[in-house]
N, C-alpha and C positions, 0 to 999 in steps of 0.2 A: 370600509374604505379599501380600494384596490391596492394590493401590494405586489410589486413585481417579484419580490423575493419568494412569496408564496406561490406565485404562478409558475416560476421557473425553479422548481424544487427538485433536488436530487434525493430520491428515496432509497436507492440501492447502492450497496458497496460490495465489490467483488474481491475475494481474497484468493489468490493463486497459492495454494498450500500443499501441492502434491509432491514437491521435491523431496529427495532422500536426506538432505542435510549431511552429506558425507564429510564435510569439514569438521563435524562434531562427533564423528565416530570415536569410540564405540558407544557414546551416550545416546546417539540417535538411532542405534540399531533397533531399539524397541520403542523409543519415545520420539514423537514428532519434534522436529527442531522448533516448531512454533509453540510447543508446550514447555520449552526450556524457560525457567523463571528468571526474571530480574527481581531480586528479593523474593517475595512470595507470590508474585503475579506472573503468569505466563505471557510470552510475547503476543500471542493471538488475542488475549484479553485487552492488552493495551491498544491493539489495533481496532478492536470492536468499539472500545470506549471512545477512541478518536472519531470513528465514523458517527457514533451517536452524538458527539459534541457538535457535529456539522448537520444534525437533524436527520440522519439516515436511520431507518428502522428495519430494513431488510438486508440481511447479511448473507451473501451468496458465496459458498465455499467450493472452490474447485480443488478437489482433494483426491485421495487414492485409498485403496483398500487397506493400506497400512496406517491410516490416520484416524482410526475410530476414536482415539483419545480426545481429539478436538471436539467431536460431536458430544462425547460423554461429558466434557467439561461444561458445556452449556445446557445440559439437561439435569434434572433433579437427582440428587443422591440421597435417597430417603434414610439410609442407614447412618451416614455421616450426620445428616441434619438432626436425626433423632438423638444421636449420641452427644451433640453439643447444645441441644435445645435448653434454654434457660441458663446457659453459662456465658461467660464473657467472650468465649470463642464464637458464639452464634453470629456476632456481627462480622466475623471474618468472611462470611459468604454473602454479605449484603450486596457487594458490587456485582459479582457474577450473577447472582439471582436477579438483581434489578435488570441487568442486560438481557437475561433470558426471558423475563416477563415483558419487557418493552419491545423486544425485537423478534422478528421472524427469521429463522435460520433455515436455509435450504442448502442441499449438497448435491454435487455431481462428481463422478470420478473421471479423472484424466487418464486415459488408458495408456498413453505413451508420453514420455517427457520430451517434447519437441520444441521447447523454447517458450518464453513468456507470451509471445503473440499467440501461440497455439493454446496455451492455458486460458488466456482471455477469451479466445474464440470458443473454447469448450464450454465456457459459462454463458454462451448466448441464450440458451433456452431458459436459464434462470433470470436473465436480465430483461429479455424482450426488446421492444422498440422504444427505449427511453434512455436518457443520459444516465450515466452511472459513474461511481468512483471506483478506484482500485487502490488497495493498500497492500504493500509487501511488508509483512510483519517483521522481516529481518531489519528493516529500517525503523528504528524506534526514535520518534521525534518528540521533543519536549519544548515547552516555553512557558512564560509567565502570563501570557495572554491567550488569544484565540489559538486553537490547535491549527496545525498546518492545513489539514483538510477543510477546516472552517474558513480559513483565509482564502483557500482556493475556490470554495463554493461561492464566496462573496464576489470573487473576480468573475466566476462563470456567469453570474447574473448579468454582468455588464457585457459579456461576450458569449451568448448562448449558442452560437453556431460553431464555436471553437472547442477543440480539445485543449486541455491545460495540463502541463507537466510541471512538477516541482523540480527546481534546480538549486545547486549550491556550487560555490567555487571550491575546487579541489586542487592540490598541487599538480603541476603538469606531469610529474613523474607517475601520477596515478590515473591519468585519463584513460589508460587502456583497460580499466576495470568498468567503464561506464559508457552509456550513450552520451554524446556531447553535442551541444547545440551551438548554432551561430544565428545571429539575428540582430534586430535593432530595437531599442527601447520604444515602447508605445509612447505616443505623444502625451506629455504631462506625467509620465510615470518614471519612477526611479528603480523599479524592481520587476517590471513585466516586459517581456520581449516578444515581438512578432518573429516567430522562428522562420528562418529562410533555409536552413540546412541542419541536418542531423547526421551524425556519424556514430556507428556502433563500435565501441572499444578501439578507438584509433590509437596509433602510436603518438608519442608527444610531437613528432614531426608532422603528422597528419592532422592533428587536432586543430580545429579552427579557433577554439577558445578553451578555457578551463572551466566552463559552465557545464556541470555534469547533472544528468537526470537521476533523481533518486526515486524511491519507491512510493510515490504518490501521483496519481493521475485522476483527472476527470475526463471522461471520454463520451463522445456523442455516439448514438447507435450506428452512425455511418461507418464507424470503425470496423464493424463486423463484415460488411461487404468488402472493405479494403483488405482485411486480413484473409478473407476467402481467396483473394486473388494475389496475395503476396507470396512470392517464391521463397523457398527455404534458402538459407545461407549455405556457405561451404560446409558447415557442420550438420546440415540437414535440419536446422531449427528455423522456426518462423519467428522473426524478431518484431516486437512491437515498434521498435525504432524505425524499421523499414516501412511499416504501415503508416506510421505517423508522418514520415517524410513525404509520402504521397499526398497527405492532407496539407502538409506545410506548403507544398507547391501551390496549393489553392488558397493560401493565406488563412488556414483554419487551425493553426496550432500556436498557442501562446505558452511561453515558458515563464514561470513565476519563481523569483528568488525569495524564498519564504523567510519569515522571522522565526527563529528558534534554533534548537540544537538537535542534530541528528547523530545517532549512534549506529554504526554499521554492525549489527548483531549477527550478521551472516558469517562472521569470522570470530575466532576466539579472542583476538586482541580487542575488537570493538565490543564484544560481549562483556569482557572484564571491565573495560572503561565504563560501560553503562552501569554495571553492577556497583562499581566503586562510586560513581557519581550519585546514584540513587541512595546508596548507603550513607553517603555524606549528607545528603539532603534530609535523611531521616535521623541524623545524629547517631548513627550506628558505629561510625568510625571517626 
């Protein structure tokens, strides 16, 4: 029987992981910030598992020469595996080994740090001409039901010509940290908006709403052509928000207010909050 979900399937997820993680220095001088663990699992693994939960099996990493540890994490480590074989610790590698077995991992280096839009465009040759997801591992999302990306993938089936961005309400005093959207609820929806405007890191006075974009996207391949023609901002960076605004003017961007909890692990405070929350859920504290 024909299934629209199987016909409009997103197979690839892109991870822009080339950044230096300077907020976590000196820890990130030698360790990629995406390898910092929440309890015993690194942020990048949480991201890969979320992509897998949405049916994606190709993980495209836009990385740098300093991030070899990410690639190593998803490859076999025969010495460790041999040392714990037959012990209770053997099961500790089950999740990462399962991801490695089920998924294809590809890597490309971003030569210059010129903004999120530039990082996504760098991944073009890994993605090709098909829709894809983007996860920023700094944003760790949890819930008791479907993952954020799985929720977004279900919405994409209904709107396959549109890019979808995840949003959440933030205090107006914090809008200058985010891309902020304006728009109208889709007919019959309580959590999906047709985007009419997007502003990158506005002041509270400039912000049209407090609906902030977080690190989950589903993008159509049209985004690459738009990014190629998107001018750098005043800091010389190519912003994905600016590129998406071009598509929003064509009615091709939807913002989705997801179900779940997001931890901003891109800063120390959010990282500690996530660690404490996960520790409580495991009855460790």
